[in-house]
The first five atom37 places (N, CA, C, CB, O) and aatype in JSON, in Angstrom:
{
  "aatype": [12, 11, 19, 19, 1, 15, 7, 8, 19, 0, 0, 5, 19, 19, 6, 3, 6, 7, 0, 11, 7, 16, 16, 19, 1, 17, 10, 9, 7, 1, 14, 3, 7, 0, 14, 2, 13, 0, 12, 1, 19, 13, 6, 19, 6, 14, 7, 7, 15, 16, 14, 10, 8, 5, 8, 0, 17, 6, 8, 6, 19, 18, 9, 10, 6, 7, 16, 0, 6, 19, 19, 16, 6, 6, 7, 14, 0, 0, 19, 15, 14, 7, 3, 0, 19, 10, 19, 10, 14, 6, 6, 1, 8, 5, 13, 1, 2, 16, 7, 3, 15, 16, 0, 11, 13, 10, 4, 12, 19, 14, 10, 14, 14, 6, 3],
  "atom_mask": [
    [1, 1, 1, 1, 1],
    [1, 1, 1, 1, 1],
    [1, 1, 1, 1, 1],
    [1, 1, 1, 1, 1],
    [1, 1, 1, 1, 1],
    [1, 1, 1, 1, 1],
    [1, 1, 1, 0, 1],
    [1, 1, 1, 1, 1],
    [1, 1, 1, 1, 1],
    [1, 1, 1, 1, 1],
    [1, 1, 1, 1, 1],
    [1, 1, 1, 1, 1],
    [1, 1, 1, 1, 1],
    [1, 1, 1, 1, 1],
    [1, 1, 1, 1, 1],
    [1, 1, 1, 1, 1],
    [1, 1, 1, 1, 1],
    [1, 1, 1, 0, 1],
    [1, 1, 1, 1, 1],
    [1, 1, 1, 1, 1],
    [1, 1, 1, 0, 1],
    [1, 1, 1, 1, 1],
    [1, 1, 1, 1, 1],
    [1, 1, 1, 1, 1],
    [1, 1, 1, 1, 1],
    [1, 1, 1, 1, 1],
    [1, 1, 1, 1, 1],
    [1, 1, 1, 1, 1],
    [1, 1, 1, 0, 1],
    [1, 1, 1, 1, 1],
    [1, 1, 1, 1, 1],
    [1, 1, 1, 1, 1],
    [1, 1, 1, 0, 1],
    [1, 1, 1, 1, 1],
    [1, 1, 1, 1, 1],
    [1, 1, 1, 1, 1],
    [1, 1, 1, 1, 1],
    [1, 1, 1, 1, 1],
    [1, 1, 1, 1, 1],
    [1, 1, 1, 1, 1],
    [1, 1, 1, 1, 1],
    [1, 1, 1, 1, 1],
    [1, 1, 1, 1, 1],
    [1, 1, 1, 1, 1],
    [1, 1, 1, 1, 1],
    [1, 1, 1, 1, 1],
    [1, 1, 1, 0, 1],
    [1, 1, 1, 0, 1],
    [1, 1, 1, 1, 1],
    [1, 1, 1, 1, 1],
    [1, 1, 1, 1, 1],
    [1, 1, 1, 1, 1],
    [1, 1, 1, 1, 1],
    [1, 1, 1, 1, 1],
    [1, 1, 1, 1, 1],
    [1, 1, 1, 1, 1],
    [1, 1, 1, 1, 1],
    [1, 1, 1, 1, 1],
    [1, 1, 1, 1, 1],
    [1, 1, 1, 1, 1],
    [1, 1, 1, 1, 1],
    [1, 1, 1, 1, 1],
    [1, 1, 1, 1, 1],
    [1, 1, 1, 1, 1],
    [1, 1, 1, 1, 1],
    [1, 1, 1, 0, 1],
    [1, 1, 1, 1, 1],
    [1, 1, 1, 1, 1],
    [1, 1, 1, 1, 1],
    [1, 1, 1, 1, 1],
    [1, 1, 1, 1, 1],
    [1, 1, 1, 1, 1],
    [1, 1, 1, 1, 1],
    [1, 1, 1, 1, 1],
    [1, 1, 1, 0, 1],
    [1, 1, 1, 1, 1],
    [1, 1, 1, 1, 1],
    [1, 1, 1, 1, 1],
    [1, 1, 1, 1, 1],
    [1, 1, 1, 1, 1],
    [1, 1, 1, 1, 1],
    [1, 1, 1, 0, 1],
    [1, 1, 1, 1, 1],
    [1, 1, 1, 1, 1],
    [1, 1, 1, 1, 1],
    [1, 1, 1, 1, 1],
    [1, 1, 1, 1, 1],
    [1, 1, 1, 1, 1],
    [1, 1, 1, 1, 1],
    [1, 1, 1, 1, 1],
    [1, 1, 1, 1, 1],
    [1, 1, 1, 1, 1],
    [1, 1, 1, 1, 1],
    [1, 1, 1, 1, 1],
    [1, 1, 1, 1, 1],
    [1, 1, 1, 1, 1],
    [1, 1, 1, 1, 1],
    [1, 1, 1, 1, 1],
    [1, 1, 1, 0, 1],
    [1, 1, 1, 1, 1],
    [1, 1, 1, 1, 1],
    [1, 1, 1, 1, 1],
    [1, 1, 1, 1, 1],
    [1, 1, 1, 1, 1],
    [1, 1, 1, 1, 1],
    [1, 1, 1, 1, 1],
    [1, 1, 1, 1, 1],
    [1, 1, 1, 1, 1],
    [1, 1, 1, 1, 1],
    [1, 1, 1, 1, 1],
    [1, 1, 1, 1, 1],
    [1, 1, 1, 1, 1],
    [1, 1, 1, 1, 1],
    [1, 1, 1, 1, 1],
    [1, 1, 1, 1, 1]
  ],
  "atom_positions": [
    [[24.34, 0.25, 1.7], [22.74, 1.27, 1.05], [22.72, 0.71, -0.77], [23.14, 3.84, 1.13], [23.49, 0.1, -1.5]],
    [[21.43, 1.28, -0.88], [20.77, 0.18, -1.93], [20.11, 1.27, -2.44], [19.76, -1.23, -1.41], [19.24, 1.62, -1.64]],
    [[20.15, 2.09, -3.59], [19.05, 2.57, -4.24], [18.72, 1.86, -5.32], [19.18, 3.78, -4.57], [19.52, 1.31, -6.07]],
    [[17.36, 1.85, -5.44], [16.37, 1.65, -6.22], [15.58, 2.52, -7.25], [15.73, 1.29, -5.5], [15.08, 3.24, -6.38]],
    [[15.01, 3.08, -8.52], [14.11, 3.46, -9.0], [13.05, 2.34, -9.26], [14.53, 4.11, -9.95], [13.21, 1.23, -9.76]],
    [[11.65, 3.1, -8.67], [10.65, 2.57, -8.86], [10.31, 1.76, -10.01], [10.0, 3.36, -8.71], [9.77, 0.65, -10.1]],
    [[10.7, 2.48, -10.76], [10.06, 2.18, -12.49], [10.75, 0.99, -12.6], [0.0, 0.0, 0.0], [9.98, 0.08, -12.89]],
    [[11.89, 0.64, -12.5], [12.89, -0.17, -12.82], [12.2, -2.11, -11.81], [14.66, 0.89, -12.08], [12.23, -3.33, -12.0]],
    [[11.8, -1.3, -11.02], [11.14, -2.95, -9.75], [9.78, -3.57, -10.85], [9.98, -2.13, -7.35], [8.98, -2.74, -11.26]],
    [[9.68, -4.61, -11.13], [8.27, -5.32, -11.68], [7.55, -5.1, -10.55], [8.25, -7.01, -12.13], [7.89, -5.19, -9.37]],
    [[6.01, -4.66, -11.29], [4.8, -4.48, -10.91], [4.34, -5.91, -11.04], [4.06, -3.41, -11.68], [4.54, -6.72, -11.95]],
    [[3.6, -6.03, -9.82], [3.05, -7.34, -9.53], [1.38, -7.14, -9.43], [3.76, -7.96, -8.07], [0.92, -6.39, -8.57]],
    [[0.45, -7.88, -10.4], [-1.03, -7.49, -9.55], [-1.56, -7.99, -8.41], [-2.1, -7.72, -10.24], [-1.55, -9.22, -8.49]],
    [[-2.01, -7.62, -7.4], [-2.79, -8.0, -6.39], [-3.83, -8.71, -7.08], [-3.25, -6.91, -5.55], [-4.54, -8.32, -8.0]],
    [[-3.82, -10.14, -6.32], [-4.58, -10.96, -6.55], [-5.53, -11.65, -5.29], [-3.81, -11.75, -7.22], [-6.11, -12.74, -5.2]],
    [[-5.42, -10.66, -4.52], [-6.03, -10.82, -3.33], [-7.47, -10.84, -3.74], [-5.65, -9.76, -2.3], [-7.95, -10.12, -4.61]],
    [[-8.27, -11.96, -2.86], [-9.66, -11.68, -2.79], [-10.12, -10.23, -2.83], [-10.13, -12.24, -1.63], [-9.56, -9.46, -2.05]],
    [[-11.11, -9.7, -3.68], [-11.62, -8.52, -3.34], [-10.46, -7.48, -3.9], [0.0, 0.0, 0.0], [-10.76, -6.34, -3.53]],
    [[-9.71, -7.47, -4.38], [-8.37, -6.54, -4.75], [-9.12, -6.31, -6.31], [-6.41, -7.52, -4.71], [-9.63, -7.16, -7.04]],
    [[-9.0, -4.93, -6.51], [-9.37, -4.71, -8.72], [-8.59, -3.82, -8.69], [-11.15, -4.07, -9.69], [-8.42, -3.06, -7.74]],
    [[-7.97, -3.8, -9.84], [-7.07, -2.75, -10.52], [-5.8, -2.32, -9.84], [0.0, 0.0, 0.0], [-5.39, -1.16, -9.89]],
    [[-5.22, -3.2, -9.25], [-3.85, -2.86, -8.18], [-2.83, -3.8, -8.37], [-4.17, -2.96, -6.52], [-2.82, -5.03, -8.51]],
    [[-1.67, -2.65, -8.34], [-0.35, -3.58, -8.52], [-0.02, -3.05, -7.64], [0.63, -3.68, -9.67], [-0.46, -2.0, -7.18]],
    [[1.25, -4.03, -7.04], [2.29, -3.93, -6.31], [4.33, -3.8, -6.59], [1.83, -4.97, -5.72], [5.09, -4.53, -7.22]],
    [[4.53, -2.82, -5.95], [6.54, -3.07, -6.55], [7.03, -3.1, -4.73], [7.7, -0.89, -7.93], [6.76, -2.2, -3.94]],
    [[7.74, -4.29, -4.43], [8.32, -4.65, -3.66], [9.72, -3.69, -4.05], [8.25, -6.13, -3.62], [10.62, -4.13, -4.76]],
    [[9.73, -2.01, -3.33], [10.68, -1.58, -3.73], [11.99, -1.74, -2.65], [10.28, -0.35, -4.11], [12.93, -1.01, -2.95]],
    [[12.17, -2.52, -1.54], [13.05, -2.57, -0.46], [12.3, -4.23, 0.54], [12.94, -0.72, 0.48], [11.09, -4.45, 0.63]],
    [[13.1, -4.87, 0.98], [12.81, -5.93, 1.52], [13.77, -6.27, 1.85], [0.0, 0.0, 0.0], [14.83, -5.65, 1.73]],
    [[13.47, -8.18, 2.69], [14.37, -8.58, 2.95], [15.54, -9.0, 2.01], [13.97, -9.25, 3.56], [16.64, -8.91, 2.57]],
    [[15.57, -9.43, 0.74], [16.35, -10.22, -0.42], [16.94, -8.85, -0.22], [15.65, -10.92, -2.08], [18.14, -9.14, -0.2]],
    [[16.86, -7.35, -0.04], [17.96, -6.35, -0.47], [18.32, -6.38, 0.53], [17.83, -5.05, -1.02], [19.11, -5.44, 0.45]],
    [[18.44, -6.9, 1.99], [19.32, -7.05, 3.09], [18.49, -6.03, 4.19], [0.0, 0.0, 0.0], [19.11, -5.44, 5.07]],
    [[17.31, -5.93, 4.05], [16.25, -5.12, 5.07], [16.37, -5.79, 5.73], [14.88, -4.77, 4.93], [16.65, -6.88, 5.24]],
    [[16.26, -5.76, 7.47], [16.44, -6.34, 8.38], [14.97, -6.17, 9.05], [17.66, -5.92, 9.01], [14.51, -7.2, 9.53]],
    [[14.38, -5.29, 9.12], [13.13, -4.92, 9.8], [12.01, -4.1, 9.1], [13.51, -4.2, 10.94], [11.06, -3.8, 9.82]],
    [[11.98, -3.81, 8.24], [10.95, -3.1, 7.29], [10.7, -3.49, 5.85], [11.32, -1.75, 7.19], [11.64, -4.01, 5.24]],
    [[9.88, -3.35, 5.41], [9.43, -3.68, 3.77], [8.9, -2.46, 3.48], [8.26, -4.95, 3.42], [8.15, -1.97, 4.33]],
    [[9.23, -1.58, 1.97], [8.87, -0.94, 1.13], [8.29, -1.1, 0.19], [9.4, -0.57, 0.9], [8.82, -1.75, -0.71]],
    [[6.76, -0.5, 0.0], [6.22, -0.88, -1.2], [5.38, -0.07, -1.64], [5.69, -1.98, -1.21], [4.59, 0.55, -0.93]],
    [[5.51, 0.02, -3.21], [4.44, 1.32, -4.17], [3.5, 0.37, -4.38], [5.03, 2.18, -5.9], [3.72, -0.77, -4.79]],
    [[2.35, 0.9, -4.08], [0.86, 0.37, -4.84], [0.14, 1.12, -5.62], [-0.17, 0.02, -3.97], [-0.2, 2.19, -5.1]],
    [[-0.26, 0.92, -6.8], [-0.87, 1.58, -7.97], [-2.69, 1.37, -7.84], [-0.13, 0.77, -9.48], [-2.93, 0.16, -7.81]],
    [[-3.36, 1.8, -7.79], [-4.43, 1.87, -7.88], [-5.45, 2.42, -9.16], [-4.46, 2.36, -6.94], [-6.04, 3.5, -9.05]],
    [[-5.57, 1.59, -10.31], [-6.14, 2.17, -11.1], [-7.68, 3.03, -10.78], [-6.14, 1.21, -11.96], [-8.23, 2.85, -9.69]],
    [[-8.27, 3.93, -11.8], [-9.71, 4.32, -11.12], [-10.74, 3.5, -10.81], [-10.37, 5.14, -11.82], [-10.66, 2.52, -11.54]],
    [[-12.17, 3.36, -9.7], [-12.58, 2.37, -9.59], [-11.96, 1.36, -8.69], [0.0, 0.0, 0.0], [-12.46, 1.04, -7.62]],
    [[-10.94, 0.91, -9.12], [-10.24, 0.28, -8.32], [-9.99, 0.49, -6.96], [0.0, 0.0, 0.0], [-10.05, 1.57, -6.36]],
    [[-9.52, -1.36, -6.2], [-9.47, -0.91, -4.58], [-8.3, -2.3, -4.21], [-11.49, -1.0, -3.5], [-8.05, -3.26, -4.94]],
    [[-7.87, -2.05, -3.14], [-7.36, -3.05, -2.47], [-8.14, -4.12, -1.85], [-6.7, -2.56, -1.67], [-9.25, -3.87, -2.32]],
    [[-8.25, -4.81, -1.34], [-8.87, -5.46, -0.99], [-9.32, -5.06, 0.59], [-8.31, -6.52, -1.33], [-8.65, -4.14, 1.07]],
    [[-10.37, -5.63, 1.46], [-10.81, -4.91, 2.54], [-10.18, -6.31, 3.07], [-12.49, -4.28, 2.78], [-10.29, -7.35, 2.42]],
    [[-9.44, -6.21, 4.49], [-8.68, -6.64, 5.12], [-8.31, -6.53, 6.45], [-8.08, -6.5, 4.62], [-8.56, -5.47, 7.03]],
    [[-7.65, -7.63, 7.16], [-6.93, -7.32, 8.59], [-5.92, -7.96, 8.54], [-7.61, -7.66, 9.88], [-5.92, -8.87, 7.71]],
    [[-4.72, -7.79, 9.36], [-3.57, -8.19, 9.91], [-3.15, -8.3, 10.83], [-2.97, -7.88, 9.69], [-3.88, -7.64, 11.57]],
    [[-2.07, -8.87, 11.63], [-1.62, -8.45, 12.97], [-0.84, -6.94, 13.04], [-0.62, -9.63, 13.5], [-0.71, -6.18, 14.0]],
    [[-0.39, -6.82, 11.64], [1.2, -5.63, 11.9], [0.64, -4.74, 11.35], [2.93, -5.86, 11.11], [-0.32, -5.08, 10.66]],
    [[0.99, -3.2, 11.42], [0.73, -2.24, 11.23], [1.21, -1.52, 9.58], [1.18, -1.78, 12.4], [1.86, -2.25, 8.85]],
    [[0.95, -0.51, 9.23], [0.99, -0.15, 7.73], [1.1, 1.16, 8.36], [-0.32, -0.55, 6.53], [0.49, 1.55, 9.36]],
    [[2.24, 2.0, 7.39], [2.79, 3.18, 7.29], [2.46, 3.7, 5.56], [4.43, 3.01, 7.78], [3.04, 3.33, 4.54]],
    [[1.57, 4.48, 5.68], [1.26, 5.2, 4.21], [1.49, 6.16, 3.78], [0.31, 5.37, 3.89], [1.11, 6.99, 4.59]],
    [[1.99, 6.71, 2.79], [2.31, 8.14, 2.29], [1.68, 8.26, 0.84], [4.0, 8.43, 2.25], [2.19, 7.67, -0.12]],
    [[0.55, 9.03, 0.73], [0.05, 9.33, -0.68], [0.63, 9.71, -1.67], [-0.69, 10.04, -0.73], [1.05, 10.86, -1.5]],
    [[0.94, 9.16, -2.95], [1.74, 9.95, -3.98], [1.14, 10.76, -4.65], [2.33, 9.29, -4.86], [1.25, 11.98, -4.56]],
    [[0.29, 10.01, -5.54], [-0.51, 10.98, -6.33], [-1.68, 10.22, -6.21], [-0.06, 11.36, -7.85], [-1.65, 9.15, -5.61]],
    [[-3.09, 10.81, -6.91], [-4.31, 10.5, -6.89], [-4.85, 11.02, -5.96], [0.0, 0.0, 0.0], [-4.36, 11.78, -5.11]],
    [[-6.55, 10.42, -6.11], [-7.18, 11.0, -4.79], [-8.11, 9.34, -4.42], [-8.45, 12.81, -5.17], [-8.6, 8.44, -5.1]],
    [[-8.02, 9.53, -3.51], [-8.41, 7.82, -2.53], [-9.36, 8.22, -1.44], [-6.82, 6.93, -1.53], [-9.55, 9.32, -0.92]],
    [[-9.96, 6.94, -1.22], [-10.51, 6.74, 0.66], [-9.58, 5.53, 1.01], [-12.61, 6.15, 1.05], [-8.95, 4.69, 0.36]],
    [[-9.77, 5.77, 2.18], [-9.48, 4.62, 3.48], [-10.37, 4.43, 4.01], [-8.63, 4.84, 4.57], [-10.97, 5.31, 4.63]],
    [[-10.85, 2.85, 3.92], [-12.25, 2.7, 4.2], [-11.69, 1.67, 5.72], [-13.38, 1.85, 2.67], [-10.61, 1.09, 5.7]],
    [[-12.46, 1.62, 6.7], [-12.31, 1.15, 8.05], [-13.59, 0.95, 8.52], [-11.57, 2.05, 8.93], [-14.53, 1.4, 7.87]],
    [[-13.79, 0.27, 9.65], [-15.24, 0.49, 10.47], [-15.73, 1.48, 10.66], [-15.36, 0.15, 11.61], [-16.95, 1.51, 10.82]],
    [[-14.75, 3.0, 10.73], [-15.71, 4.09, 11.36], [-16.14, 4.6, 10.14], [-15.05, 5.28, 12.4], [-16.97, 5.5, 10.19]],
    [[-15.59, 4.06, 8.57], [-16.52, 4.56, 7.27], [-14.79, 5.06, 6.66], [0.0, 0.0, 0.0], [-13.6, 4.93, 6.96]],
    [[-15.59, 5.61, 5.74], [-14.11, 6.02, 4.79], [-13.58, 7.55, 5.09], [-14.47, 5.98, 2.88], [-14.32, 8.43, 5.55]],
    [[-12.36, 7.72, 4.81], [-11.64, 9.22, 4.92], [-10.96, 9.49, 3.91], [-10.69, 9.45, 6.0], [-9.83, 9.02, 3.85]],
    [[-11.31, 10.09, 3.16], [-10.3, 11.25, 2.26], [-9.14, 11.06, 2.21], [-10.23, 12.59, 2.67], [-8.71, 10.94, 3.35]],
    [[-8.06, 10.94, 1.15], [-6.96, 11.06, 1.42], [-6.25, 11.01, -0.19], [-6.61, 9.99, 2.54], [-6.56, 10.28, -1.14]],
    [[-5.3, 11.96, -0.1], [-4.3, 12.93, -1.23], [-3.44, 13.19, -1.11], [-4.44, 13.98, -1.59], [-2.92, 13.14, 0.0]],
    [[-2.77, 13.62, -2.25], [-0.95, 13.64, -2.38], [-0.81, 14.23, -1.04], [-0.04, 14.76, -3.8], [-1.71, 15.01, -0.7]],
    [[0.34, 13.95, -0.05], [0.81, 14.84, 0.99], [0.59, 14.05, 2.06], [0.0, 0.0, 0.0], [1.42, 14.07, 2.97]],
    [[-0.7, 13.1, 2.16], [-1.24, 13.13, 3.65], [-0.86, 11.37, 3.73], [-3.29, 13.74, 3.89], [-0.64, 10.65, 2.75]],
    [[-0.86, 10.88, 5.38], [0.2, 10.06, 5.62], [-0.86, 9.08, 6.52], [1.67, 10.84, 6.39], [-1.36, 9.59, 7.52]],
    [[-1.08, 8.17, 6.3], [-1.82, 7.26, 7.4], [-0.95, 5.92, 8.18], [-3.17, 6.57, 6.57], [0.1, 5.31, 8.0]],
    [[-2.37, 5.92, 9.38], [-1.19, 4.85, 9.99], [-2.68, 4.02, 10.21], [0.13, 5.37, 11.73], [-3.68, 4.6, 10.65]],
    [[-2.67, 2.71, 9.87], [-3.42, 1.5, 10.01], [-2.71, 1.14, 10.95], [-3.59, 0.54, 8.92], [-1.48, 1.19, 11.04]],
    [[-3.52, 0.73, 11.73], [-3.21, 0.02, 13.53], [-3.48, -2.19, 12.82], [-5.5, 0.97, 15.44], [-4.2, -2.67, 11.94]],
    [[-2.53, -2.78, 13.74], [-3.13, -3.57, 13.88], [-4.08, -4.28, 13.79], [-3.06, -3.54, 14.2], [-4.95, -3.68, 14.43]],
    [[-4.64, -5.48, 13.27], [-6.14, -5.74, 13.43], [-6.7, -4.78, 12.84], [-6.69, -5.85, 14.78], [-7.82, -5.17, 12.55]],
    [[-6.52, -3.44, 12.4], [-7.87, -2.79, 11.72], [-8.22, -3.13, 10.45], [-7.84, -1.38, 11.62], [-7.56, -2.91, 9.43]],
    [[-9.28, -3.65, 10.54], [-10.01, -3.84, 9.02], [-9.73, -2.49, 8.14], [-11.88, -4.05, 9.18], [-9.82, -1.37, 8.67]],
    [[-9.39, -2.66, 6.81], [-8.86, -1.16, 6.0], [-8.97, -1.99, 4.67], [-6.95, -0.31, 6.42], [-8.95, -3.22, 4.56]],
    [[-9.09, -0.92, 3.54], [-9.23, -1.11, 2.59], [-8.73, 0.56, 1.67], [-10.6, -1.78, 2.63], [-9.29, 1.61, 2.01]],
    [[-7.97, 0.57, 0.85], [-7.58, 1.47, -0.08], [-8.6, 1.64, -1.64], [-6.07, 0.97, -0.36], [-8.59, 0.87, -2.6]],
    [[-9.39, 2.82, -1.47], [-10.4, 2.59, -2.91], [-9.9, 3.95, -3.78], [-12.5, 2.67, -2.52], [-9.95, 5.06, -3.25]],
    [[-9.42, 3.78, -5.16], [-9.23, 5.02, -5.71], [-10.7, 5.51, -5.81], [-8.42, 4.98, -7.09], [-11.6, 4.68, -5.92]],
    [[-10.98, 6.93, -5.77], [-12.05, 7.52, -5.85], [-12.03, 8.73, -7.63], [-12.11, 8.32, -4.16], [-13.06, 9.13, -8.16]],
    [[-10.6, 9.04, -8.14], [-10.57, 9.6, -8.7], [-10.45, 9.22, -10.11], [0.0, 0.0, 0.0], [-10.88, 8.18, -10.61]],
    [[-9.91, 10.03, -10.61], [-10.02, 9.81, -12.63], [-8.75, 8.98, -13.17], [-9.86, 11.66, -13.71], [-8.6, 8.08, -14.0]],
    [[-7.82, 9.79, -12.2], [-6.36, 8.74, -12.44], [-5.7, 8.19, -11.46], [-5.21, 9.38, -13.04], [-5.99, 8.41, -10.29]],
    [[-4.57, 7.25, -11.89], [-4.07, 6.19, -10.74], [-3.77, 7.14, -9.48], [-2.54, 5.25, -11.22], [-3.71, 8.36, -9.39]],
    [[-3.61, 6.05, -8.51], [-3.96, 6.57, -7.36], [-2.74, 6.07, -7.0], [-5.25, 6.25, -6.64], [-2.77, 4.86, -7.2]],
    [[-1.29, 6.54, -6.39], [0.05, 5.79, -5.85], [0.12, 5.98, -4.6], [1.39, 6.21, -6.41], [-0.19, 7.05, -4.07]],
    [[0.58, 4.89, -3.92], [0.98, 5.42, -2.4], [2.14, 4.44, -2.15], [-0.36, 5.27, -1.07], [1.97, 3.26, -2.46]],
    [[3.25, 4.81, -1.65], [4.07, 3.97, -0.61], [3.31, 3.4, 0.9], [5.34, 4.98, -0.18], [2.53, 3.99, 1.64]],
    [[3.79, 2.26, 0.98], [3.14, 1.41, 2.33], [4.54, 0.57, 2.92], [1.64, 0.06, 1.77], [5.16, -0.28, 2.28]],
    [[4.86, 1.05, 4.33], [6.08, 0.38, 4.84], [5.36, -0.7, 6.15], [7.35, 1.72, 5.45], [4.59, -0.37, 7.05]],
    [[5.88, -1.9, 5.89], [5.31, -2.69, 7.04], [6.25, -3.85, 7.62], [3.95, -3.36, 6.56], [6.88, -4.54, 6.81]],
    [[6.39, -4.13, 9.27], [7.22, -4.44, 9.19], [7.52, -5.9, 8.87], [7.54, -3.96, 9.96], [6.6, -6.7, 8.69]],
    [[9.06, -6.29, 8.79], [8.91, -7.6, 8.18], [8.91, -9.28, 9.07], [10.09, -7.53, 7.2], [9.88, -9.27, 9.83]],
    [[8.39, -10.2, 9.16], [8.44, -10.83, 9.97], [9.71, -11.39, 10.31], [7.63, -11.49, 9.78], [10.71, -11.31, 9.59]],
    [[9.62, -12.13, 11.81], [11.38, -12.23, 12.31], [11.81, -13.42, 11.31], [11.75, -12.79, 14.33], [10.89, -14.08, 10.83]],
    [[13.14, -13.72, 10.96], [13.74, -14.44, 10.34], [13.34, -15.96, 11.43], [15.3, -13.79, 10.1], [13.27, -15.98, 12.66]],
    [[13.13, -17.08, 10.5], [13.5, -18.39, 11.2], [14.97, -18.64, 11.9], [13.34, -19.44, 10.15], [15.22, -19.72, 12.45]]
  ]
}
């Protein structure tokens, strides 16, 4: 077992094209012994966003703080603390902070198979 305090994990700036004011902390992943899933926490500053993108894996997201919207091809959906979001494989998506304070959310993704 491993217990980690999120504030003790270094925040990394999300530098993907289209990202603005967003950091990620990899709380649990393969280096910690997790065989199947990674747990990350994202922080998005007011007016910031993750990149609009898609990929072959799902996301399970839980909103911790702030107000935001999840943008998909179907349009935006407002989210706030206590909301859970499933982003399906190959679904274009983006998280945008729509509030006046930092939006924070947990994001779990499957790890790729080890070679």
